[in-house]
N, C-alpha and C positions, 0 to 999 in steps of 0.2 A: 907264660913262663918267661922268666928273664934269661939273658945269656948265661948267667951263673948257675942256672938250673933251679932257681927258687920259684915257687908258685906265687903268682900275683892275684889269684882268685880271692875275692874279698872274704868269702866264708871259709877259706881253708884253715885259718887259725881258729875260727869259732866252732866248726863242726867238721872234723877230719873225715868222718865216715859217711856223711850224707851224700855227697856227690862224687864218690870215688870213681864210679864208672864213667861219669860224664867228663871229668877233668883228669886227663892223663897225668898231670903233675902230682896228683894225690895217690897214684898207684904205688909210689915208693913207700907209702905209709901202711900198706896192706899187712905187713908183718906185725903191725901194732893193733890190728883190728881185734875187737873183743872176741874172746874165746870162752868156752865154758869155764865157769869160775873154779879155780883151784886154790887151795890154801897151801902155802909152803909148810913143810914139816918143821916143827920146832925141834931144835937139837936137845938131847938130854942134858947138855951143859946148862941150858936155860932153866930147866927144872931143878938141876943141882944147885944153881945159883939161888933159886928161890929158897931152897932148904938151907943154904948157907947163911941167908939173911935172917933166919929165925933164931929166937932164944932157944936154949936147950930143951925146956919143957914143951915149947910149941913144936919144935922139930920132932920130938919123940911121939907126941900125940898125932901130928900130921902124918908121919911115916906109918904109924899103925893104921890110920884111916886109909891111907893110900894103898897099903898092902891088902886091906880087906876089900876095897873096891875092885882092885885088879884080880883078886882071888875069885870074885863073883863074875867078873866080866873082863877077861884079859884083853879083849879087842878094843876097849876104851883107850883113847889116846890122851895122855895128860898134856895140857898146854897152860902156860901162864897168860892169863887174861885179867885185865883190870886189877892187877896186883895180887890175884888169887890163883890157886891151882884149880883149873877146870878140867873136867873129863868129858871128852867129845866122842860121840858116836857118829862117824862120818863128819857131817857138818853141823850136827845138832849138839847143843850144850845139854848135858844130862845132869851132872853133879858138879859141885864146886866146894873146895875147902876154903873157908874164910876164917882167918885167925884173928882173934881179938886179944885184949890184954888178959882176961881171966878165963876165956874158954874158946873152943874151936867150934865153928858151925859147919855142919854138912848141909849144904844147900841143895835142894832137889828142885830142878827147874820146872818140872811138871808135878810138883808135890800136891797140888790141889786135887789131882786125880787119885791120890793115894790116901786121902784123909780117912776113909772108912776102914782101910786095912791097917793104918799106922796112926794110932791116936797120939803117938809121941811127937808128931810133926807140929811145929808151931809157926806162927806168922799170919799175916793178913795180906791181902792183895789179890791180884789177878790169877797168878799161877804158882809162884815160888813159895816153898815152905822150907823149914830148916829144923835140924835137931842139934842141940847143944851138947858138947862134951867138955867137961872141966879138965884142965891140965892137972897132972900128977894124980889122976884118978883113973880107974880101969875104964877102958873103952869097950863098948858093947859091939864087938866085931860082927856078931851074928846079925844084929840089927842093921849094920851098915851093908852087909852082904844082901840081906833081904830087901832093903830099900833100893839098892842098886838094881837087883833083878826086877823088882816091882816097877821101878822107873823105866827100865827098858821095855817091859811089857806094855806099860801105859803109852810109851812113845810109839810102839808098833801099832797099837790100836788107834792112836791119834793119826798116824800117817795113813793107815788104811781108810779111815774116815775121810781124810782129805782127798785121797785118790778116788774114792767112790763119788764124793761130791764133785770132783773135777770132771769125771766121766759123765756124771748125770747132767751137768750143765753144759756139756759139749766142749769143755776146755781140752786142749791138746796134752797138757801135762799137769800134774798135781802141783799146787802151790806150796 
């Protein structure tokens, strides 16, 4: 340590947490040590700004879809991610409203698990599926509520599987 109190240990800049206990000069960094991951809550103003940026027909359809999702699962937290409105269950992405020029998509992040129950789901790929809703046409709110509940049930099943697999293989916590 220099007279000015700065650490001269060569790895201090590279890895602050590795030698904290061996090098007293690093103890001043303990308040920066990694803690369990937390996401800052997004303010409702950001969600409102998302809606303010939409064309009137997009806004109307998106707000109807938003209300239907929260009617089925009021605990879901809306967040603006990737320029879209996502609905989070704790740290898991569940649904997203993705708005295009001619229609709005309700993306279901674990939609592949719901294909047998909901033939309306479209898309290809590993897990995500979507349902399209055209602007200025009635929105099937019942379908949105059922998809929301189905997605949450599938998420619970998926989390239970991961927990069982983690305990079966001797892991301390579920991945």
